[in-house]
Structures are given as structure tokens and as C-alpha cells.
N, C-alpha and C positions, 0 to 999 in steps of 0.2 A: 230250693228253701221251703215250698211246700211239704216238699218229701221229710223234710226233716221237723218240721211242725208236727208232722201226722206220727213219726217214729216215736217223737219224745211225749205225745198225748197215749201212745201204746203203755210207754213205760209208765207214765205218769198212774194209768189204768190198772195195771200189773202191781204195781206197787200199794195200790189201795185194798186190791182184792188179798194181798199177801200179807195185810195191816202191818205196813210199814209208817214210820212215823212221820207222816206226809210236811210236819213242821223241817222235818232235815231234809226237806227235798223241793222246800216251794220256791227253790231258783227254777226250778222246772216251770210252776205256774206264773211266775216272774217272766221268765223270758218270753213266754208266748203270748204274755199282756204286750211287754215291750216292743216285741217284735214287727207288734201292729204300728209301732209310732214311727215318725218318718225319721231313719237317719242314712247316712251317705252307705255305698254298698260297701266299702272296703269297714268300716267299721262294725255293719251285721255281720260281714263273713267270720272277721276274727272273734266275735263275741260266741258268734255258733261255734265255731271251731273249738273254742276253751270250752264253752259250756259242754258241747256234746261230748267231747274226751274226760270229763271232769264226771259226769253223769254216767258215762256206759263206764268208766272204772269203780265208781261208786256200786253200781247195781251189778256189775259182774262178782265185788266182793260180798256184797250180800246175800245174792242168791244162790253160791257157791257154799260147798259142804264146809263150814268153816269148822265146823266139830274136830276135821282134821288137819287142820292147820293152827300153828302155835298163834302166828297174828292174824288180825284178817287183814291187816297190810303192809308190805313185806318192804323195809325202805331201801330204796338200788345202794349199791356197794357207794359207788363214788359220791351219793349224798352223805352217806352214814360218816365216808372219811371227812365229807368237808366241815360237817358239822359235829365232828368228835372235838370234845374240849381238850384243849389243850394240855399236855403233861409236864409234871415238874422234872425237868432233867437229872434233878440228885441222883434219880435212880439209876443211872447209865454215866455218870460222868467219869469213873475210876473204873470201870468197866471195858476190858479190851481181848479176850478172852471168854471159852466156856471153862471152868476149873472143872475137873476131873479127881474125883471121891471115891473112900470105899471106907467099909465098916466106920460108919459116921453114926452118932447116936442122934437120937430123935431133939435130947436136947441142943447139940452145936448144929445139926441141921436148920433148926426152929430161929434161934439166933443168928445166924449166918447167910440162910437161902428161903426160906418156905414162904418171908411175906416181904422181902426186900427186892424183888421182881431181878435180884441177881442170878442167872441163869447157872446150871449147873449140871454134872451127869455123873451118878451114880454107878459105880461099875458092877457092884456086887447084890442088887435088890432084886433079882430072879433068879436066884440060883436054886432054890426047891421048887419053882414053877415049872408043871407039868407042860404047861401052855406050849414051854418052847417047843418041843416035839411033836405036842397033841396038833397045835390049832396049823389050819394050811387052807388053801382053796377049796379044796374037797370037803373036808370038814365042816366048815360053813356051809358049802351047797347043801349037804343032806342035812342038819341041824333045821336049816331054815325052810325046807321043802317039806320035812317031817311035821314044822310046826303048822306050815300053811296049811298041810291035810287036816292038823285039829283045827284049823281057825282060831289060830291063836296069836296071829301077827296084827300086831298094832302099827299105825301108819308113823314110823321114826322119820329123821332126817336122812337125805341119802344125799352124798356128794359125787357126781357123774365126773368132778375136773372135763377134762377136754377130750371124754370117750365116747360121747356120746350115748349114755347109757341113760335111761330112763327111772329105772328104779333095781332095788337091789336084787332083785328075782332075775330081770333079764342079766346084771351082773353077773350073777352068778349060773347062767346058763351058756356060758362058751365053749367054745369045742376044746378039747385037749390041746390040738395043734398052738394054738392061741394062747392057753393059761400056761403053757409050757415056751413060750415067748422066746426065741432064739435070734439076738442080732445077727442082722445079716438075709434073714428068711423072710418072707412076704408077709410072715403075720402082723399085724401092730401090734405097739406096745399098750399096756392099758393101767390104769391106775386110779383108784376109786374109794371113798370113805363114807362111814355109813355110823348113827346112833343105834344101841340097842337099848329099846325100850320095853321089851317083852321081858315080863317076871318069868316065865318059862324058859326061855334061852338063855337068860341072864342068869339064872341059877345053875343050869349047866356049865356055861361057859367059867364062872367062877370058882367052881371047880377045880378048876387048872391054872388058876393065879390069886392072888391075893392083895389086902392094901400092905402097899410098901412100907418097909420095917423101919423105915427113916422117918418117915411123916411123922409130926407132932403127934401127941400121946392125945390131945384134946382135938385134933381135927378128923375132919370126915370126910368121905369119898361123897363125890355127888353118885346120885342113885343110876345116871346114864351113862354108861362108858363107850369110848367111842373107838373104830377100829377103821385102821388105813392099809390097803393092800394094793400093792403092782411090781410091775417088773421097771427094770432100767430104762432110762430115756424119759422117765414122767415122774413128775410130784406137783405138789402144791405150788403155785405162784405165788409172788409176795403179797401176804395180806396182811390182816391184824384183825383178831377175833372181836366179836362184841358178845362178851362174856363178862362176869363178875367177880372170878376167881382165879386163882392161878392153877396149873395144872402140870400132871406129869404124863409122858408119853414112854413106855415100855417098847425096845425093837425086842421081839420077838424070832425074827429070822432074818436074813438078809443086812442090809445097811444103806443108810442116807447120810445124806451130807445136807447139814442145816446154814441156811445164811439167814445172819442176825443184824437187823439194822434199826437203828432209831428212828424215833416219829419226826418226823421234818422238822418241825420246831427244835427237834436235837440236833440237827444235823452238824454245827458247828461246835456242839461241843458235847460229843460223845462220837463212837466210833461203831463201825460195822467187821463184822467179823465171822467164822464160819467154823466147823468143826464136824468130823465123821462120827455118827451114832452107830456102833456097830450091834451083833447079836448079843442079848443080855444086857445092855446099857438101859440106864432109864435118863430121859432128859426132864427136866422141872424146869420152868419156866413161867412167865405172866404172858401171854400170847395176848392179854387185851394192850401191853405196853408195847412189847417188842414186835415189829414188822419181822415177817417170817417168812421163809421159803425153803421147800426141800427138793432135794433130787436124790432118786433113787439110783445107788452104786450097781455095776456090773457084777454079778452073780446071782446068787438066790433071789427068790421073789422076796421082797421088801414085806413085812406084815407088823406091823405096831400098834398096840393097845393103850387105850390112854383115859383119863377123867380130870375133872378139877377137884379141887381139896378147898375145904374152908380152914 
């Protein structure tokens, strides 16, 4: 206990030198005072553990480089799910499959799908995109390595899933044998995703794809695009996104099975269903309402790109 008291004093002194608002850390001084008061050993131990955890957590986030983080405090996924506001189940009550459409006008898309949370696959939205032939693992490796040499890389979000990669550059540094994963061989499957928030690379990428033709004329794409790439056997776990807007995701190579499920409060009113999204398809849905999981199908490496739209 004496050791814990000394550590708290050190933390308080460090905060003072860093010009931290001491009022916000008054809990430390309170603890040092309260510690001297007679209490049962069990009460003291519990309070010490709780206070030390809270202080360590706060100090860690304060002194870390917050300029590279979107939030100073990341809410654990289970907590986000637990405190997620309940959905009105009207959005999914009459939905039992993902519709497939083509040659749909922006007006019809706006009326039927754009803001209704009804999922849909548009089959002809990537016909003029050179990204279908241009984009692959080696293309992204070269683009990002070149940008890194120019020190043009920003701290975008990276999703390693179950691959163990720590960042995008590690993921783009696999040996060819693993990149060309073949089922039945010793190489491990891989799957990861990332957001692109670099203006230079975004300009290069967007030369090869455009805003999907079916989006409402008044809507705009989010400035940040997302990419997901990987081999068969993996995919994204069942989850729901914490975003503001619906989104589209174009399948540029390979194929993926999408499994959609309603939120728990709608289990008895809505159905779960799935669909295969093939090369050239664009799936549109509100991932903030639908729980979704993806499975890369056997065959070519799966590569998708997507963005939110308003």
C-alpha cells in the first residue's frame, strides 16, 4: 500500500509539470487523504484497485499522442452494443432477402432503397471502372510504399481482424507464397481492412472508380473510402457499425457471402438472410442498423471498396 501511495504522488507531480488541470485529477489527492483514515483492509483494497485503474487509464490516454487518434477514449465493443439505442423494427419487418437490381435510376433508388435501410445489390454500377482490373494486393503495396517514402502517410484506421497484423504496412509486406494463398497448403489465410484518409493516394485511387451512378443526385460520398482484402476462409465477424450514414461496398474481385441479421430487439419481428456478392456487384445497406458478417468465398482474392453517403 505504501508503494501505491508513492506511485500516485509521482503521477500527481508529473501531471503538475505537464500543466494538467489538477481539478480533474482531484481524486488522487482525495485518495491520499482518505488512505490515512482507518478502514477495513477489504474496503481499502477495493478502493485502491478501482482508483488505480481509473487513474492509470486516464493518464495513459492523456499522455499518449492523441493527435493520431479519432477519440481519446475508445468505447469497448460490448459496451457500445449494450448501450446502443434500440431500433424501430419497421426498417426490417418486411425484408426477407437482398434484392438485385440494374439500370436503376437515381430517383427510383432514392425512393426505394437509399434511406430506407432496405439492403440491395446493384449489378451494373462498376462497368466503367478500371479498378476491377487495376486494383490488387501488389498495386496497393506499391502505392503506399511510394507514399511512405514521400512521408505522405496519415494515421488512418486499420482493421487486422484475426490476422495479427499491427498496421497496413505490415499487412502489405507478406511474402508472395502467403499472398497467393492456396487452400491445403501451409500458408495461413489473411484478411484485413483499412480506411484511406491520404489525399495523395485518394487522388490516385479515384482515377479508377467513381461515385456509383445510382446514388441520389443530392447525395455526396464520405471523404474517406474503405478497402477490404483477403483470402477464402476469413472475413468480418458478426458486428454492427458505429457510423452515421448508410454505405455502399463494391466487389472488385473475388466474391463474398454476406449474412445479415436484425438487431436483438427485432429478432421476433424480422428475419436473417444471406446473399453472395460477386465481382462487379455493389451492395448498399445501413450497417448501423443491420448486423452483418462476411465470408470470402473460394477462388480469387476478395477485394472491396466502399464509402458512406448522405
